[in-house]
GUROVO-294601 format. One record per residue: residue number from 1; chain; residue in three letters; x, y, z of N, C-alpha, C in turn. Coordinates in Angstrom, 3 decimals, m for minus. Each point is the difference from the previous one (the first is absolute). Example, Ala and Ser with C-alpha at 12.3 -4.5 7.8 and 13.67 -1.06 7.14 Angstrom:
BEGIN
{pt 1 'A' 'ala' {13.190 m5.690 7.800} {m0.890 1.190 0.000} {0.900 1.200 0.000}}
{pt 2 'A' 'ser' {m0.350 1.050 m0.720} {0.820 1.190 0.060} {m0.770 1.090 0.730}}
// end
This chain:
BEGIN
{pt 1 'A' 'met' {16.058 22.383 25.168} {m1.095 m0.334 m0.846} {m1.232 m0.853 1.016}}
{pt 2 'A' 'thr' {m0.789 0.840 m0.244} {m1.224 m0.613 0.580} {m1.012 m0.738 0.059}}
{pt 3 'A' 'thr' {m0.115 m1.341 0.322} {m0.871 m1.066 m0.597} {m1.435 0.559 0.159}}
{pt 4 'A' 'arg' {m0.972 m0.357 m0.998} {m0.940 0.300 m0.627} {m0.835 m1.629 0.280}}
{pt 5 'A' 'trp' {m0.664 m0.014 1.788} {m0.533 m1.167 m0.024} {m1.320 0.285 m0.483}}
{pt 6 'A' 'leu' {m0.881 m1.332 m0.174} {m0.783 m0.191 m0.397} {m1.186 0.215 1.258}}
{pt 7 'A' 'thr' {m1.140 0.754 0.061} {m0.679 0.508 0.387} {m1.404 m1.831 0.249}}
{pt 8 'A' 'pro' {m0.365 0.522 0.768} {m1.171 m1.123 0.221} {m0.685 m0.854 m1.066}}
{pt 9 'A' 'lys' {m0.833 0.712 m0.914} {m0.533 0.258 m0.998} {0.721 m1.055 m0.987}}
{pt 10 'A' 'glu' {1.800 0.826 m0.355} {0.626 m0.477 m0.639} {0.192 m1.322 0.268}}
{pt 11 'A' 'gln' {0.315 m0.416 1.005} {0.781 m0.893 0.790} {m1.625 m1.117 m0.385}}
{pt 12 'A' 'arg' {m0.493 m0.470 0.174} {m1.383 m0.512 0.204} {m0.348 m0.313 m1.773}}
{pt 13 'A' 'ala' {0.484 0.597 m1.009} {m0.206 m0.124 m1.670} {1.352 m0.404 m0.485}}
{pt 14 'A' 'trp' {1.249 0.251 0.600} {0.430 m0.585 0.145} {0.323 m1.459 0.316}}
{pt 15 'A' 'arg' {m0.390 m0.661 1.117} {0.465 m0.963 0.413} {m2.008 m0.933 m0.287}}
{pt 16 'A' 'ala' {m0.386 0.942 m0.406} {m1.376 m0.968 m1.225} {0.626 m0.572 m1.350}}
{pt 17 'A' 'tyr' {0.814 1.007 m0.404} {0.160 m0.006 m1.423} {1.329 m1.334 0.538}}
{pt 18 'A' 'ile' {0.624 m0.333 0.440} {1.134 m0.529 0.323} {m0.707 m1.479 0.045}}
{pt 19 'A' 'ala' {m1.056 0.012 1.182} {m0.838 m1.297 0.470} {m0.668 m0.620 m1.673}}
{pt 20 'A' 'ala' {m0.787 0.947 m0.870} {m0.878 m0.089 m1.296} {1.593 m0.688 m0.500}}
{pt 21 'A' 'thr' {0.740 0.505 m0.769} {0.327 m0.386 m1.106} {1.180 m1.271 0.561}}
{pt 22 'A' 'phe' {0.033 m0.631 1.119} {1.306 m1.087 0.396} {m1.407 m1.319 0.167}}
{pt 23 'A' 'leu' {m1.434 0.588 0.097} {m0.903 m0.899 0.325} {m0.551 m0.735 m1.378}}
{pt 24 'A' 'val' {0.145 0.860 m0.657} {m0.482 0.219 m1.729} {1.020 m0.981 m0.545}}
{pt 25 'A' 'glu' {1.183 1.004 0.147} {1.075 m1.185 m0.860} {0.203 m1.188 0.665}}
{pt 26 'A' 'asp' {m0.109 m0.248 1.075} {0.388 m1.270 0.696} {m1.178 m1.220 m0.813}}
{pt 27 'A' 'ala' {m1.353 0.662 m0.130} {m1.172 m0.862 m0.381} {0.054 m0.432 m1.331}}
{pt 28 'A' 'ile' {0.302 1.110 m0.652} {0.169 0.052 m1.367} {1.593 m1.228 m0.533}}
{pt 29 'A' 'asp' {0.939 0.044 0.681} {1.123 m1.095 m0.422} {m0.702 m1.018 0.946}}
{pt 30 'A' 'arg' {m0.749 m0.447 1.362} {m0.609 m1.053 m0.236} {m0.489 m1.118 m1.405}}
{pt 31 'A' 'gln' {m0.908 1.339 0.103} {m1.050 m0.947 m0.963} {1.280 m0.368 m1.481}}
{pt 32 'A' 'leu' {0.014 1.224 0.067} {1.308 m0.330 m1.905} {1.266 m1.340 0.242}}
{pt 33 'A' 'gln' {m0.187 m0.376 1.285} {1.318 m1.002 0.433} {m0.682 m1.474 m0.308}}
{pt 34 'A' 'gln' {m1.764 0.131 0.756} {m0.502 m0.974 m0.078} {m0.341 m0.104 m1.576}}
{pt 35 'A' 'asp' {m0.762 0.506 m0.976} {m0.509 m0.263 m1.042} {1.059 0.031 m1.227}}
{pt 36 'A' 'ala' {1.557 0.833 0.556} {0.514 0.103 m0.962} {1.826 m0.686 m0.314}}
{pt 37 'A' 'gly' {m0.141 m0.327 1.368} {1.320 m0.235 1.120} {0.868 1.460 m0.683}}
{pt 38 'A' 'met' {m0.367 1.341 0.665} {1.243 0.916 m0.665} {m1.131 1.487 0.996}}
{pt 39 'A' 'pro' {1.549 0.550 0.397} {m0.693 1.156 1.045} {0.002 0.906 m1.392}}
{pt 40 'A' 'his' {m1.476 1.082 0.724} {m0.344 1.491 m0.924} {0.848 0.346 m0.558}}
{pt 41 'A' 'leu' {1.510 0.364 0.517} {1.001 0.425 m1.055} {0.060 m0.871 m1.193}}
{pt 42 'A' 'tyr' {0.325 m0.874 m0.235} {0.026 m1.009 m1.512} {m1.638 0.018 m0.986}}
{pt 43 'A' 'tyr' {m0.711 0.112 1.491} {m0.870 0.190 m1.000} {m0.284 1.673 m0.507}}
{pt 44 'A' 'ser' {0.599 0.413 0.569} {m0.703 1.466 m1.040} {1.412 0.072 m0.552}}
{pt 45 'A' 'ile' {1.032 m0.398 m0.281} {0.609 0.119 m1.106} {m0.560 m0.953 m1.277}}
{pt 46 'A' 'leu' {m0.305 m1.162 0.222} {m0.978 m0.640 m1.521} {m0.665 0.697 m0.447}}
{pt 47 'A' 'ala' {m1.085 0.838 1.024} {m1.286 1.125 m0.025} {0.608 0.947 m0.894}}
{pt 48 'A' 'asn' {0.779 0.563 0.567} {0.612 1.024 m1.012} {0.823 0.189 m1.313}}
{pt 49 'A' 'leu' {0.774 m2.095 0.072} {m0.016 m0.169 m1.763} {m1.170 m0.083 m0.877}}
{pt 50 'A' 'ser' {m1.077 m0.907 0.780} {m1.247 m0.078 m0.959} {m0.438 1.204 m0.171}}
{pt 51 'A' 'glu' {0.212 1.319 0.511} {m0.599 1.457 m0.873} {0.509 0.463 m0.684}}
{pt 52 'A' 'thr' {1.501 m0.243 m0.683} {0.616 0.435 m0.925} {0.457 m0.832 m1.200}}
{pt 53 'A' 'pro' {m0.230 0.605 m1.115} {0.201 m0.292 m1.029} {0.928 m0.676 m0.434}}
{pt 54 'A' 'glu' {m0.241 m1.598 m0.739} {1.022 m1.227 0.006} {0.157 m0.452 1.488}}
{pt 55 'A' 'arg' {m0.660 0.421 1.229} {0.214 m0.600 1.103} {1.272 0.610 0.767}}
{pt 56 'A' 'arg' {0.756 0.914 m1.056} {1.615 m0.413 1.219} {0.175 1.826 0.065}}
{pt 57 'A' 'leu' {0.876 0.270 0.771} {0.785 0.890 1.008} {1.343 0.311 m0.213}}
{pt 58 'A' 'arg' {0.443 0.998 0.099} {1.543 0.108 0.976} {m0.161 m0.120 0.703}}
{pt 59 'A' 'met' {1.317 m0.906 0.430} {m0.063 0.384 2.054} {m0.027 0.702 0.815}}
{pt 60 'A' 'thr' {0.744 1.255 m0.585} {m0.302 1.363 0.283} {m1.490 0.754 m0.053}}
{pt 61 'A' 'asp' {m0.358 m0.463 m1.064} {m1.490 0.385 m0.173} {m1.154 m0.709 1.378}}
{pt 62 'A' 'leu' {0.610 m1.364 0.040} {m1.335 m1.084 0.821} {0.286 0.334 1.113}}
{pt 63 'A' 'ala' {2.236 0.623 0.662} {m0.564 0.670 1.326} {m0.839 1.011 0.583}}
{pt 64 'A' 'glu' {0.032 0.658 m0.950} {m0.733 1.199 0.042} {m1.603 0.161 0.044}}
{pt 65 'A' 'arg' {m0.369 m0.823 m0.450} {m1.487 m0.683 m0.096} {m0.134 m0.497 1.321}}
{pt 66 'A' 'thr' {0.421 m0.870 0.307} {m0.194 m1.161 1.325} {0.647 1.038 1.180}}
{pt 67 'A' 'lys' {0.810 1.522 m0.103} {0.355 0.003 1.042} {1.113 m0.199 0.926}}
{pt 68 'A' 'ile' {0.695 m0.282 m0.627} {1.357 m1.557 0.756} {1.200 0.555 m0.375}}
{pt 69 'A' 'thr' {1.222 m0.125 0.959} {1.152 m0.385 m0.807} {0.354 m0.448 m0.748}}
{pt 70 'A' 'arg' {0.789 0.133 m1.099} {0.919 m1.224 m1.142} {0.045 m1.172 0.429}}
{pt 71 'A' 'ser' {0.938 0.089 0.642} {0.439 m1.110 0.692} {m1.141 m1.019 0.938}}
{pt 72 'A' 'arg' {m0.952 0.405 m0.031} {m0.896 m0.926 0.900} {m1.096 m0.074 m0.888}}
{pt 73 'A' 'leu' {m0.035 0.633 m1.537} {m0.861 m0.554 m0.825} {0.865 m0.927 m0.752}}
{pt 74 'A' 'thr' {1.171 m0.011 m0.473} {1.026 m1.132 0.071} {m0.297 m1.481 0.104}}
{pt 75 'A' 'tyr' {0.350 0.293 1.962} {m0.154 m1.384 0.551} {m1.492 m0.833 m0.104}}
{pt 76 'A' 'ala' {m0.989 1.176 m0.438} {m1.081 m0.481 m0.365} {m0.295 m0.296 m0.937}}
{pt 77 'A' 'val' {0.714 0.119 m0.997} {m0.526 m0.098 m1.763} {0.796 m1.380 m0.011}}
{pt 78 'A' 'ser' {1.643 0.206 0.555} {0.381 m1.592 m0.308} {m1.006 m1.006 0.971}}
{pt 79 'A' 'arg' {m0.532 m0.040 0.607} {m0.980 m0.981 0.790} {m0.813 0.216 m1.069}}
{pt 80 'A' 'leu' {m0.889 0.746 m0.431} {m1.232 m0.545 m1.329} {0.328 m0.448 m0.683}}
{pt 81 'A' 'glu' {1.488 0.086 m0.665} {1.123 m0.166 m0.968} {m0.521 m1.756 m0.145}}
{pt 82 'A' 'lys' {0.661 m0.119 1.368} {0.420 m1.697 0.076} {m1.372 m0.629 0.244}}
{pt 83 'A' 'asp' {m1.316 0.638 0.107} {m0.866 m0.652 0.338} {m0.648 m0.109 m1.490}}
{pt 84 'A' 'gly' {0.091 0.628 m0.596} {m0.158 0.368 m1.644} {m0.501 0.505 m0.373}}
{pt 85 'A' 'leu' {m0.813 1.389 0.663} {m1.097 0.474 0.129} {0.586 1.728 m0.593}}
{pt 86 'A' 'ile' {1.446 m0.202 m0.080} {0.124 1.422 m0.624} {1.398 m0.415 m0.752}}
{pt 87 'A' 'thr' {0.314 0.842 m1.453} {1.544 m0.329 m0.282} {1.050 1.398 m0.079}}
{pt 88 'A' 'arg' {0.770 m0.233 0.099} {1.023 1.368 0.064} {0.223 m0.225 m1.744}}
{pt 89 'A' 'glu' {m0.045 1.533 m0.216} {0.632 m0.054 m1.895} {1.285 1.101 0.329}}
{pt 90 'A' 'asn' {0.765 0.394 m0.840} {1.168 0.818 0.321} {m0.262 1.143 m1.206}}
{pt 91 'A' 'cys' {m0.106 1.250 0.628} {m0.485 0.749 m0.911} {0.801 0.480 m1.196}}
{pt 92 'A' 'arg' {0.340 0.401 m1.250} {0.352 m0.324 m1.724} {0.809 1.694 0.363}}
{pt 93 'A' 'trp' {m0.578 0.767 0.693} {0.414 1.196 m0.151} {0.970 0.804 1.303}}
{pt 94 'A' 'asp' {0.277 m0.660 0.799} {0.095 0.389 1.225} {0.608 m1.191 1.131}}
{pt 95 'A' 'lys' {0.783 m0.772 m0.356} {1.214 m0.661 0.797} {m0.504 m0.381 1.325}}
{pt 96 'A' 'arg' {0.062 1.299 0.969} {m0.231 0.017 1.094} {m1.350 m0.792 0.666}}
{pt 97 'A' 'ser' {m0.641 0.219 m0.831} {m1.706 m0.443 0.003} {m0.306 m0.974 m0.305}}
{pt 98 'A' 'ser' {m1.164 m0.524 0.334} {m0.694 m1.145 m0.105} {m1.217 0.122 m0.129}}
{pt 99 'A' 'phe' {m1.345 m1.222 0.028} {m1.150 0.577 m0.727} {m0.457 m1.545 0.889}}
{pt 100 'A' 'ala' {m1.550 m0.024 0.875} {m0.608 m0.655 0.629} {m1.030 m0.493 m0.849}}
{pt 101 'A' 'val' {m0.029 m1.059 m0.241} {m1.098 m0.485 m0.856} {m0.724 m1.173 0.343}}
{pt 102 'A' 'leu' {m1.732 0.209 0.289} {m0.843 m0.417 0.739} {m0.284 m1.417 m1.168}}
{pt 103 'A' 'thr' {0.204 m0.668 0.665} {0.336 m2.096 m1.222} {m1.893 m0.249 0.079}}
{pt 104 'A' 'asp' {m0.066 m0.796 m1.029} {m1.263 m0.182 m0.020} {m0.649 m0.666 1.117}}
{pt 105 'A' 'gln' {0.790 m1.554 1.023} {m0.043 0.076 1.346} {m0.538 1.234 0.708}}
{pt 106 'A' 'gly' {0.933 0.396 m0.451} {m0.587 1.192 1.598} {m1.131 0.909 m0.537}}
{pt 107 'A' 'met' {m0.224 0.039 m1.079} {m1.213 0.571 m0.490} {m1.845 m1.137 0.958}}
{pt 108 'A' 'glu' {0.510 m1.215 m0.364} {m0.845 m0.758 0.290} {m0.431 0.188 1.740}}
{pt 109 'A' 'val' {1.295 0.072 0.829} {0.009 0.095 1.110} {m0.515 1.477 0.475}}
{pt 110 'A' 'leu' {m0.077 0.884 m0.537} {m0.491 1.094 0.279} {m1.565 m0.027 m0.059}}
{pt 111 'A' 'glu' {0.102 m0.304 m1.514} {m2.090 m0.481 m0.075} {m0.464 m0.743 0.574}}
{pt 112 'A' 'arg' {0.574 m1.284 0.675} {m0.299 m0.547 1.061} {m0.037 0.363 1.287}}
{pt 113 'A' 'thr' {0.918 1.108 0.582} {0.062 0.335 1.192} {m0.907 1.098 0.249}}
{pt 114 'A' 'ala' {m0.397 1.492 m1.005} {m0.513 0.867 0.182} {m0.929 m0.098 0.071}}
{pt 115 'A' 'pro' {m0.968 m0.765 m0.140} {m1.907 0.173 0.376} {0.331 0.118 1.838}}
{pt 116 'A' 'gly' {0.680 m0.756 0.160} {0.198 m0.360 1.682} {0.628 0.972 0.477}}
{pt 117 'A' 'his' {1.214 0.815 m0.150} {0.230 1.189 0.088} {m1.042 1.305 0.250}}
{pt 118 'A' 'val' {m0.280 0.420 m1.185} {m0.941 0.974 0.231} {m0.730 m0.115 0.890}}
{pt 119 'A' 'glu' {m0.896 m1.371 0.078} {m0.955 m0.340 1.001} {0.284 0.383 1.525}}
{pt 120 'A' 'asn' {1.420 m0.550 m0.036} {0.627 0.339 1.740} {0.534 1.961 0.117}}
{pt 121 'A' 'val' {0.321 0.531 m1.068} {0.102 1.264 m0.101} {m1.457 0.751 0.551}}
{pt 122 'A' 'arg' {m0.979 m0.575 m1.180} {m1.172 0.635 0.304} {m0.748 0.055 1.370}}
{pt 123 'A' 'ser' {0.092 m1.123 0.676} {m0.362 m0.354 0.991} {1.003 0.740 1.144}}
{pt 124 'A' 'leu' {1.126 m0.309 0.425} {1.360 0.998 0.880} {m0.514 0.954 m0.275}}
{pt 125 'A' 'leu' {m0.093 1.148 m1.342} {m0.455 1.208 m0.153} {m0.735 0.583 0.131}}
{pt 126 'A' 'phe' {m0.723 m0.137 m1.887} {m1.019 1.046 m0.114} {m1.212 m0.539 0.294}}
{pt 127 'A' 'asp' {m0.292 m1.011 0.550} {m1.463 m0.321 0.833} {m0.532 0.459 0.969}}
{pt 128 'A' 'his' {1.185 0.598 0.915} {0.062 0.918 0.825} {m0.115 1.659 m0.161}}
{pt 129 'A' 'leu' {0.016 0.331 m1.113} {0.225 1.337 m0.429} {m1.401 0.329 m1.223}}
{pt 130 'A' 'thr' {m0.236 1.507 0.911} {m1.056 0.441 m1.158} {0.646 0.479 m1.089}}
{pt 131 'A' 'glu' {m0.763 0.015 m1.478} {0.427 0.969 m0.828} {0.916 1.430 0.252}}
{pt 132 'A' 'glu' {m0.242 0.651 1.176} {0.352 1.336 m0.023} {1.912 m0.583 0.469}}
{pt 133 'A' 'gln' {m0.693 m0.983 0.677} {1.618 m0.217 1.117} {0.813 m1.004 m0.660}}
{pt 134 'A' 'val' {m0.370 m0.653 m0.900} {1.252 m0.454 m1.122} {0.489 1.489 m1.165}}
{pt 135 'A' 'gly' {m0.863 0.789 m0.039} {0.369 0.800 m0.657} {1.431 1.189 0.802}}
{pt 136 'A' 'gln' {m0.681 m0.177 1.162} {1.236 0.775 1.010} {1.203 m1.040 0.574}}
{pt 137 'A' 'leu' {m0.281 m0.913 m0.394} {1.209 m1.216 0.125} {1.000 0.069 m0.770}}
{pt 138 'A' 'glu' {m0.790 0.103 m1.256} {0.871 0.046 m0.863} {0.311 1.329 m0.860}}
{pt 139 'A' 'glu' {m0.361 1.084 0.757} {0.950 1.708 m0.345} {0.590 m0.384 0.968}}
{pt 140 'A' 'ile' {0.124 m0.269 1.249} {0.892 m0.186 1.226} {1.136 m0.293 m0.502}}
{pt 141 'A' 'cys' {m0.048 m1.268 m0.366} {1.060 m1.128 m0.514} {0.882 0.699 m1.178}}
{pt 142 'A' 'thr' {m0.836 0.271 m0.813} {0.625 1.138 m0.929} {0.781 1.194 0.333}}
{pt 143 'A' 'gly' {m0.495 0.873 0.674} {0.925 0.914 0.651} {1.144 m0.531 0.499}}
{pt 144 'A' 'ile' {m0.120 m0.898 1.066} {1.219 m0.758 0.756} {0.900 m0.429 m1.311}}
{pt 145 'A' 'val' {m0.197 m0.681 m0.985} {0.962 m0.940 m1.386} {0.323 1.279 m0.166}}
{pt 146 'A' 'gln' {m0.234 0.781 m0.936} {0.221 1.254 m0.629} {1.262 0.942 0.646}}
{pt 147 'A' 'arg' {m0.667 0.486 1.611} {1.154 0.314 0.500} {1.578 m0.513 0.436}}
{pt 148 'A' 'leu' {m0.082 m1.086 m0.012} {0.416 m1.020 0.483} {1.350 m0.196 m1.386}}
{pt 149 'A' 'gln' {m0.772 0.054 m1.207} {0.680 m0.249 m1.289} {1.149 1.468 m0.364}}
{pt 150 'A' 'glu' {m0.948 1.336 0.779} {0.634 1.025 m0.850} {1.543 m0.272 m0.231}}
{pt 151 'A' 'asp' {0.850 0.813 m1.118} {0.988 0.006 m0.073} {0.710 1.094 0.699}}
{pt 152 'A' 'glu' {m0.620 0.874 0.381} {0.734 1.100 0.437} {1.090 0.228 0.876}}
{pt 153 'A' 'arg' {0.841 m1.446 0.267} {0.974 m0.178 0.690} {1.170 m0.227 m0.979}}
{pt 154 'A' 'pro' {1.235 0.176 0.705} {1.283 0.159 m0.945} {0.244 m2.193 m0.141}}
{pt 155 'A' 'thr' {m0.494 m0.378 1.324} {0.591 m1.378 m0.504} {m1.689 m1.146 m0.506}}
{pt 156 'A' 'thr' {1.135 m0.874 m0.239} {m0.924 m1.378 m0.594} {m0.581 m0.650 1.132}}
{pt 157 'A' 'asp' {0.066 m0.097 1.662} {0.052 m1.169 0.097} {m1.587 0.377 0.783}}
{pt 158 'A' 'glu' {m0.801 0.918 m0.517} {m1.212 0.500 0.996} {m0.794 m1.455 m0.620}}
{pt 159 'A' 'val' {m0.307 m0.442 m0.684} {m1.005 m1.132 m0.177} {1.143 m1.321 m0.836}}
{pt 160 'A' 'pro' {m1.201 m1.395 0.399} {1.014 m0.809 0.690} {0.749 m0.462 m1.542}}
{pt 161 'A' 'trp' {m0.731 m0.167 m1.171} {0.670 m0.501 m1.304} {0.878 0.979 m0.150}}
{pt 162 'A' 'arg' {0.482 0.896 0.540} {0.744 0.857 m0.579} {1.343 m0.193 0.868}}
{pt 163 'A' 'arg' {m0.240 m0.759 1.123} {1.296 m0.323 0.794} {0.886 m0.791 m0.249}}
{pt 164 'A' 'arg' {1.059 0.223 0.356} {1.195 m1.149 m0.512} {m0.049 m1.362 1.084}}
{pt 165 'A' 'ser' {0.292 m0.723 0.034} {0.213 m1.352 1.088} {1.411 0.453 0.609}}
{pt 166 'A' 'thr' {0.644 0.262 m0.478} {1.509 0.350 0.541} {0.683 1.532 m1.020}}
{pt 167 'A' 'pro' {0.421 0.635 1.191} {0.335 1.333 m0.597} {0.626 0.053 m1.438}}
{pt 168 'A' 'pro' {0.195 0.545 m0.876} {0.045 0.109 m1.483} {2.011 0.425 0.214}}
{pt 169 'A' 'cys' {0.342 m0.763 m1.004} {1.773 0.274 0.571} {0.692 1.416 m0.715}}
{pt 170 'A' 'ser' {0.475 0.229 0.829} {0.877 1.229 m0.411} {0.995 0.314 m0.971}}
// end
């Protein structure tokens, strides 16, 4: 098999992408730690729950929305549950499933933190882009996500929320 090395232009684009994503994520994490005492992932969990009817989602659906493994989500939800921001409910029709539910306290934290978070995202990213660039960024990122989520392959380990933390029993 021949390695398809990146061209100089692709290498520059790759490194720029990596630098930008690391720096933006770090700045968002620092702001959310300062304002809410939580990392971006935890804030994203609260935000996703706030956008759903009854502020609740099955854990598997929440893992898919946040693009993380189920085991990582379980850990994060346990921490948020300990802080009183989320509760878990058993699923009545599927004993293997449970729901994450945003509490009133969690909603208050989200509402208090959201204005600073949005301003931070705007100043880190969108204030530096033209309208055309915003459209291009959306198009590029949507294309990447769609490609990575395609279900053409026979395994289910292609996306994080489908991965098992340990191999299934045979």
